[in-house]
N, C-alpha and C positions, 0 to 999 in steps of 0.2 A: 404332192402330200405336203401337208401345212407345215407338220414336224422337221421333212428335207427343208422346206423353203426356211423354217425357223434356225437351224443348222446352219443354213446356205449365207443367212443374213448375219449369222453371229461372225461370217468370215473377216471381213475386217475388223473387229475386235480381235481375235488372234491375231491377226496380222501386227496389230498395233503393239499387242503386248509383246508379240514377239521379236518386233525390232526396237523395245522400248526397256524400261529397267525391268529386271528378272523379276517376276511375281513369285514369292514361297507358293506351295500348295497347298492348299487349306488343311489344315490336321482333320486325320478321321476321328470325328469324335469317339472318344474315350471314354469311356464309363470310369471314372474312380475305381481302384481295388477298395479303398476304405469308403464304406455307407454311412459312415459321418460325417461326408462331404458333399452329399446332396443336397443342394440348392432349392429351396421353392421360396415362392412369396405367398403363401396360402393367405397370412395376414397383411397383406399390404407393405411389406420391408422382407428385407432378404433375410433369412433365418437357413437354418438345416431340415433335414427334413425329421430327423431323429429327434429334437427340440419340439414340434410344432405338434402342440396338443388338441388336433384334428385328427377325425378318420377322412384319409384321401390317399388317391393315387396319383403317382407322379412318373408319367411315361419321357423319357430325353429324347433327344433329335434322332439321335443315333438308330435306337429302337423304334421310332418314328419312322424314320425312313427303310429299312430293313423291312418292315409289315407291309410297307407300300401304302401309310396312313397319310391321305393329306385333308381331308376334312372330318368334321369332328363325328360324322356316321359311322367313317372306321375305326374310331377308337373305343367301339364296343367291347374290341377283341382284345384288347390289354387291360381291360378295368371290369371285375367284376361287380354288379350290381348295378352297372352302366347297360340299358338297352334302349336303343335306336329304331323307327321304324319310321318307313314313308307312307303314303296311303295313295290318294288318287294324283298326288304331283308330288315329285319332289320337293318344291316350294313347302309342301305340308309333311314335314318332316317332326318328328317328337322325340324328346332324349327324356329318358325315367330313369330314376335313381332312389334303389331301394323299392323297385315296385309304381313309384310318384313321378307323375310327370300331368301334362296337358293334352290330349287331343288337338294338334296343328291344324286341322280343315277350316277354323273357323278364327280369323285374325284377333276380331275380337275381343279373343281370351289371350290373355300374357301368359308368357311359359313358366310353368314352376321350378325347372330348371335354367337357372341363367346361363349367358356364354357370354364372356369378356375376351377380346382378342386385343392385346396390348393398352388393357385395362379402361377400352372403350366398351362400354354396352352394348349386344347387339337385340333388340327388339321382339323377336321370336325365331326358335330354333331355326329355323325354316330359311330364314332372310341368314344365317350364321352360316349355312351350308356352301361351303364354297373351298378353293385351292389354296391353303394356309399360307403358299410358301414355304419358306426355309424358318425351320421351326427350331427355336431350343427345346423348350419343353412345353407338356398339357398338365395341369393339375386337374384335377377332380375332387371336389370338394364333396363330402358327403352330408346331407344332410340341410336343414336350416340355417342361412348366413344371413344372419339379420341385423349386424353391424355396419359391415366397410366393402362389400360391393355393393354398385349399382342400385340395382331394386330389385323387389318380387322372387326373391330365390327362396321361394320357400320351400324346397326339393334339396336344390343344389346349386351348385359352381362349374361350370367347365371355364378354364383359365388358362385361355393360350397364352404363352411368350413366344414369341417372333425372335429370332437373329438380330441382333441391334449393328449397324455399321462399325467398324474396327480399323483401325488404320497399318494391322496386315492385309497387304493385296492379296487378291484369290479368282483365282476365276472356273468355273464350274460349269461344266458341261453337260447335259443327259439326255439321252434318245433312248425311248422303249417302243418295243413293238410285241405283239401277241395275238391270240385267238378273239375271233369277233369285232376281224381288223382293228384291234387295238393299234394306234400308236400318237405318239407324242414327242414331246421334248421340252426343257427349261435351259434358262441361263441363269447363271448365278454371276454376279462381279460386284467384287468389293474392295475399298480401299481408298487411298487420301485422297482429296483433293487439296487442301494447304495442310503443308506438316503441321502435325500436334494440333489442329486446331479443327479442321473441318475434313470428315469421311461421309462415303456416299456407300450404298448398298442399293443394288437394284436386281430385281427378279422378273423373269418373264418365261410363261409357258404357254403352251398349246397343246390341246389333249382332245383325239378323236375316237371314238367305237361306235362299231354299228351296233344295231337292239339285239338285245338279248330276248324278244318272242319275234315269232312270226305270227305275221295277222293277215285274217281274213277278213277283206275289205266290200264284200258286198256288192252291191251296184253302185261302192261310193257316193261321195264323192273322193274320199279317201286315194291315194295311189300309195303311199309308203304302205309296205309290205312287212314292215321290222316295228319292232318301238322300246322303250327306254335305251335310248344310246345316250352317246356322250359327245358332246362338242362345246370347246369354250375356250376362250383366250382369256387370259389375264398379267397383268402387271402391276410390281409393285416397286414404289420406291423409297429411300429412305434418305437423309439428309442427318448426321450426326454433327453438333456444332460444341467445344469445349473454348470458351474463349479465357478460361480460368478453369484453375483444380476444382474450384468449390463450386460451378454454374456448368449445367449443361442444356442443350436443347435437341430436341429431334422431332423434326418434322418428316412426317410421313403421307406416303398419296398411292390409292390402289385400284385397280379397276378394272372390271370382269363384265364377260358377256359372256354369254350362253344363249343357243340357238340349238334346242333339244329336242327330242319327241319324247313323252311320257305323260299317263301310264295307263296304261291298260292294265285287265285282270285277267288270270286266267280261270276256270271253272272249279269250282271241287265238289260242285252239288248239281244237278241239275233239275229243274222245277217243272211242274205240269205246264208252264206258258211257254213251253219250248214247241210243242207241235203250231203254235199261231205264228211263232217267230218262224220257222220252217217253210209256212206259206208267201212271207212277206218279204223273204232274202232268197237269194239262189241258192246261199251254201250255206242255209240252215240256219241263220241269225246266229244260232250257239251252237256249242259240241253237242252232241249227240249223246255221247256217253264220258263223261268229265274224266279228264285224266292230266292233271297238272304237270306232270314230269314232263308231257310233248313241249310246254308252252306255246302252245296257241291259242291265241287271242281273236277275240272278234270283233271287229269296229269299223264303221261308215264312216267313220268323221274324222278328222286330227286332233292328234294329242300333239299338240306343237306347246314349245315355252319359250319364251322369250325372257331371259334375265338379264337385265343392267344394273351392277351394282359399283357404287362406287364411292367412295371418302375419304376424307383428308381430316390428319389431327397433328394436334402438335403437344409434345411434352416437355417440360419445362422442370430441370431441380434444382435446387439450390441449397446449399449450406449455409445458414445463417447463423451458425455458430451455437446460438442457444438452441436450435432447432431444424428441421431440414422439412424444408418444403416442395412438392411437389404440386404440378397443375398441367391438368390434361383438358385440350380443349378441342372437339370434336366435330365434323359436322360427317351425316351419312345418309347417300339419296337409295334406295335400292325399289327397284319395279322388275314385278313378273307380271306377263302377258301371255295367258293360259288358254287352250282351249280344251274341250273335251266332246266324245263322245259319251253322254250321260245314262244311254239306258245300257251302257255294255253291250253291246250287240252287233250285229253289220246290219241289221235292221233299223232304217230312216225313222225310229221314233221321237229322238229326242236329243239335243247337240247345244254347248257351250262352242260360237263360233271362234273361228281367229280371228279377229279384228280390232281386240279391246277390250271389249265388251266382259270379258270375265278377265279381271286385273287388279292387282295389290300393288299398293307403294306406301313405301315409309319413308319420311323424310325427317333425320333429327339430329337435333343441335344439341350438345350435352357440354356442360362444364363443373370439371370437379377441381375442387381444392383441399388440399390435404397436409397438416401440418403433423410434423413428429419429433418425438427426442425422447431423451433415457437421462437418470440421473442413479445416483447409487442404488436406490432402492424402487424407482419408475421407470416404467415405460410407458409410453402415450401414444396416441395417435387420436385426432380430431380432424373434422372437415365439413366441407359443403357440397352435396349435389345437386346440380341443377339440369333439367332436360326440359326439353320441347319437342314434342313426338306430331307428326301429321301425317294420318293415315287415309288414303283414299282405298273406297274399296267398289268396284265394278263386278255386278253379278248379271247373269243372262241365262236363262234356260228358254231353248225356242223348239217349235215342233218341228220335225221331219214332215218328208211326204206320207210316211206312213202310219204317223201318230193317230190320226182319227181311226183311221180301221182297225190297226191295234185296240184301239180304247174299244170300237164297237163290238168287236169281237172278246173281248175280255167279258164286257157287259152281257152279251148274249150266252157266253159259258155261265155265268153265275146269276142271272136275274132273267134269261131266256127274254129279252127285251133290246133288241138290237138298235144300236144307233143310226143306222140308216136302215127306210124301210124301200119295198119294190118300187113305190113312188118316187124314190130321190130326195124323200123329205126327211128328217130324224122326227120320232116320235117323242121323244127325249125333249128336245129343242125345236122343234117347228122349223129348224133353217134347214136348207137344201144339203143335202150330203154334198162332201167337199168345201162347205162354207164354216164349219163348225172350229175347227182346229186349220188355219192355212198354214202351209209351208213358209219357214222364217220370220212367222211371228209368234209372239209369248211374253215372257216376262224380261225386263230392261230396267235395273234398280240400279241407283249411286248414293254411296256413302261417305260421308266426310267426318271424320273425327278427329280432336285437337285434345291433344294432353299434357297441360302443363305440370310439373313437380318437381318437389322442390325438398331436403334433406339435410338436417343435421345430424352430425354423427360423432360418435368418440369411445376411444375404448381403452381403458389404463389397466396394466399388468403393475402389481405390488408386492415384490419380492417381502416375503413379511420374513422368511429366514433364508438361507445359504440354501436349503431342500424345499420351502414352501412359498408359492408363488399363486398367488389369486387376483384373480380378474373380472374384468364388468367391464358391459358395453352398452351402449344406446343409442336410439335413433330414431327421431322426431321426425315423422314425413308429412308431406301436404301434396296433394293431387286433384286437380280439376280436370274432369273431361267432360266436352260438351260434343255432342252427335248430331248429323242430321243426316233423315233416312228419304230417299226420294224413290217412290215406286210408279212402276209405269208396266200396264198391260198395253201391247201394240196395237193388238183388236178390241180391248175395250174389255175382255174378259165373255167375251161375244157369248160362246157357247153355254158357261153359266148363268149368265146373265138372262139369256132365253128360257133356260131351263127352269129357272127360281121364277122367273114372270108367269112360265105355267102352272107353276104349284110345284114342280118336281123338283125335289132334294137329291141331289145324288153327288155323294164326293169326290166319287174320277172324275167328273164333269167339274170340281170347284178346288182343285187341291191349288193349292199356294199362288202357284205362276199364272192359273185359272181364272183366279178368282178378282171383279170387278171390283169388291172393295179395297181392294189396292191401287185401282188404275189411278193416275196423279194425287194419292197421299204422298204429305209430307209428315214426319214426325220429325221434332226435337224437342231432346232431354239433354239433361246435363246431372252431375252427380260430384260433390266433394268427398274424396276419399283419404282421412285423416287417421294416422295410427302411432303409435310408440312401441317398437321392438327392439331387443336386448338379449342379453345374455350374463351369467354368471358363471363362474369356472374357478376350479383349484387344481393347483399342479402339485404333485409330491417328487422331487428328486432321490429314487430310493438309493440310489446308488450312482455311480459313474454310467453304467450301462444300464441302467431300468428306472424309469419316468409313469407314474400313474395319474391318471388324468382325469376331471368326472364335471360334470354342467350341466346346466337348464339352459334353454333360449328357446325366445318366443320370435317366431316370423308370420309374413302376410304376406298376401301376393294381391294387388289392388283388384277393384269391383273394374267392370266394364258395362260393354254393349256387346248384344248379340246382333250381329250382322249378317241377318239374314232372313227372311220371311217367315214369320211367326202369326198362327191361327188358329182361333180355339171357336167351334158353331160357326164356321166361316166369315166370321166376326174378326180384323187383325188386332193381335193383343197392342193393347195401350202402351204397354213399355216395354222396352229391350234390355233393360237393366239388368244386374244381377250382383250381389255384393261380394267384397273381400270376402278371401280363403285367409285362415289363421291356423297356427300348428305352435303347439305346444312340444317341446322335443327333448329328451332325457339321454344324456350319455357318459357310459363311463368307458375307460381304457386304459390302455400301456403300451409305451412304443420300449423296445429294447434293441440295445445294440449287442451281439454277442459274437462269440467263435472269432475272438480275435480281430474285431473290427469287421468283418467280413458278411455277418449277417444283421439283417434290418426288420424285426418282427414286431408286427404294428395289429394289438387287437381291439378293438371296439365291442359293446352293448349298447343298443339303440333303444328306446322307445319314441315315437311320433304318434300326434294324436292332432288331425286337422277339423275344424269348424269350419261348415260351409265351403265346402270341396269343390272345383270347378267342375263338373263333368260337363264335356261337351260329348252331345252324342246324338246321332246320324237318326232319324225318325222314319227313313226309308224314302222321305220328299225334300226334306231341310233339315240343317243342323238344328239343334237346340242345347243351350247351357243351363243345366238343373244347379243348383247347390246342391248338394247332401249333406246331412244334418254332421255326418260323423265319419271320418276316417279314422283306420288305427293300424300303424306299423311300428313291427316290434323284430327285433332280430339279433345278430351277431355278425363280424366278418372280420376275416384274418388278412392281413397283406405280407408280404414279404419280398424282401429283394436280397438277394443271395450273388456274392462274388469272392466265390472262394479262391482263384487263383487268376492269374494274369490272362487275360482272353475269354475271360467263362463270364459269363452273369445272365442270372436266371429270376425272374421276377414274378409274381401271381398272387393270387388269394381266392379266397372261398366268401362268399356271402348267403346267408340265409337271412331272408324277411319275409314275414309274415302277415304283409298287407290286405285290409279285410275293409270291405265296408260295415258301416254301425249295423245295429239289427234291428233299427226302426224302420218299417217298410217303406218303400219310394214309388212313389205313385207314377202308375206306367211302365215301370220296370220292375215286374216282382221277381226277376232272379236276382236281384242282388243285395239284398238284406243278409247280412253278417257272410258273404263268402267272399273270397278272394277277389282282388280287382281283375281288370283286363290288363294285361301287358306284366304281370308282378309274378315271377317263375319263384316257386319257394327258395330254389336251389340256383347260387350264378358262381361258375367258376371261372378264371383267364390263368393261363400259363404261357409266359414267354420266355426264349431262351438263348443267346446268344456265344458261339463259339469259335475264335479268332486264332489261326498258328498261323506260322510258317511251315509252308509244305513244302518248299525245294528254292534255293538262290534267296533272291527277294521277292519271291512268288509267296504272298498270304492269300489261305485260307479263310473264307468265313460262311458260318452256318445260322442261318436263325429259322425259329418256328416257333407259332403263335397258334395258341390254342383257347376259344370258348366253351364253355358250355351252361344251356340253361335247362333245368326240368320244366315238365309241361307246364304251358300261360294260356289262358283262353285272348285271343285276339280280338273279341267283340267289348264294345261298352255295353252290351246287352246280356254278355253272361252267356249268349245260347251255344249251350255245351257244342254243338257243333263246329264252333268256331275256334276251337282247341288248336294248339301247336305244340303236338308230340314233343319231348324231350330231344333235344341234338347237339350235336356238335358242328361248331364251324372250326377249322383249322386250316391256315396260311402258312407258307415257307418260300425260303431264298436261299442260294448257294452263289456264293461270291469269290472270285477269283479276282487280284490287284496285284498292283506291282509299286513300290514303292508312293502310295498311295497317289502314282500320278494318272492310273487308268485302273476302272473295275470293270468286270462283265460279271453281269448277275443272273441268275436264270431262275423266276419266280413262279407262284402259282396261288390262287386264290380260290379257296372253299374246294382244297385238293380232293377230298371224298365227294366232291358233287352233291352233296345234302341239299335235298330239295325240302322249303321252309319257308313257311309265311309270315310274312313282316304284318299285315293284316287282313282279316276275313272279313266279307262284308255281304250282307243281303242287295243284291244284285237288282239298281231302280227298278219298279215297274214291273218284276219277272220273280213272281210270287213262287217262292219256293227253289228258285236258283242261289244258290252263294257263290261269290267269286273271291278270289285271293290276288293280293300283289305280292309276289315272291322276294325274294332275298338273292344275287348274282348266282349265278351256276358257275363251276368249276371255270376258272381261266387260265392260262398258260401264258409266260411272255418270255423276254430277255430284254434286261436294260443296259445299255451302256453308259459309261462316265469318264470323263475326263478332267480334270484339275491340275490348276499353274498355281 
């Protein structure tokens, strides 16, 4: 087992440490009893949460560890108003704040919720999905962040701050075992390399888990009978150099390899095409009577996912006397090679092969310089952000051996005009039956996009009086994107071309992947996107305990290109471009420190209005980005952190967000006008609590519970009522027993009440009336062992 190999590989380190200088056990991260001591970097400088005039949720490293949060997808358990979901692949993960986010299935669309890991911008939410390692805290900033963070944060920011190297030596070992074959482990090593000048931190982890679905594979060629497993290895290393008190440099590097299967869907409704599939597959093709709780999926083709994510960054901080200089230089290379059973059945209709012809790759070079300083009356922050992002996308949809017969049977049912005749020749195309759609042929496309970005930004806080502060910020951004698309039909679109030559026009024969008008077509486009964003805000320190604030901000998200085939009346769309998304937001709120500095209460009310909102919607065959004229989000939220006594910490909150489309009709999407958006629950709540106390002698017990509530919301971009996910709870928990912080045994459970809920519901391609869904994970229990020196 990999986890055991990892522990065995750590043995030399353990012996070396035992023989060498004594390492102090790394202290268990104790949350301060005083809530006014909680530190954040929400405005790119260290400040305490009680003074930051923003709506944000902060989760510290101890709570993240106790709730088993390893990536941004798990983070929604601790954050009201945050919803994350994955669709046909884990790389297509979307984060939404206050009901606003960007569907991640199309990499040409940038994320409305930005993700920053140690000050480095990640280009898409799915690209940021991975083991974050040893984390100090995660901050979720709600609403547009138009000035200080990366780019394109039109709905919010997830700001991840990992643990930096320190000069206090420590060694941490962890091994985890659980249901569904869960096993894994990690090693964390930290300490000085050169006394008071150079420190290092190393984190190595491996995780495995069997699939969460049982799969019916028909006649194959797929052999794996489970899906949505876990199998990855990651390593993160950091060096901290402090040549003098006024200068520090931190070099970070990380590498992650994932080789997994994901994602099949279960049926939540079985349509009238099921009898045709039953003829083509020995196991029925789909479930005759839908039963999502059974977690049985049908897929005759592989759903492999191979991800390689690597990066390096250099952080330099210097005190110049008159200002502080910060520089972040980073390069990241992320590639996901994926495959798919496109029709979500065990009949062999269409698929994306496991050969790299369906893949995405991001290579991003970024540089940020930031100067900050303060005087008696002014705090200021100014900087320059540069980025060069190269996106390579490959896309293919190939015919399976049953494609031709399935289409023929569909046409027979719908028009009484079969594709194949008794004489073996298609009446529609004139081609011999068996040559219209040949197995292994189909669409084979390539996209290359490059985005060069530059932005100047600045923000100033002016203390008008000891109690009143006025703030203003501005960001001027320029971006140029170029895109080239190369389309290929491996069979030249033979069936469609033959039908058209005979004067027969049939949409099912000329779907985008079989339309000869795309064959050898090349399209090149470019767009220049410029805009100014900013904010103004006022703060009033009413008393030592209460602070009020209110302000306006304008955010935006760059335009781009729809990286998928699009056609109108069988003619390829001349342009793939869509415009930028803009938002005006108003927010008022308060921060109050109460009950002898043990309760921090944050309250905010907001109103956000989006123009040209970028909606990425699935048309049943391809994805299309639509610009929605108006989207409105208004509501209120409450966050609280309460630490009444030593050992007890409770935090949580409630978000009410009424996030709706504008009233104007939207062509092709008749259900949207004036309705609440998909993935936008009206109510969202989160509550987490940890209690630790001595139980006997030098043994300490620790209990942690985390709960998340979401009211009902629609999971389909078309707002089909059948795609509604009812209101539900998700509850996780952990019980730990520790001795002098040297060892710890933890029993944990995820989704303790085994709630079945849909991440995304979708119309199954080529299956009229059949609805599928990608489910959240079922209940899983296990045990974790930790050792520290």
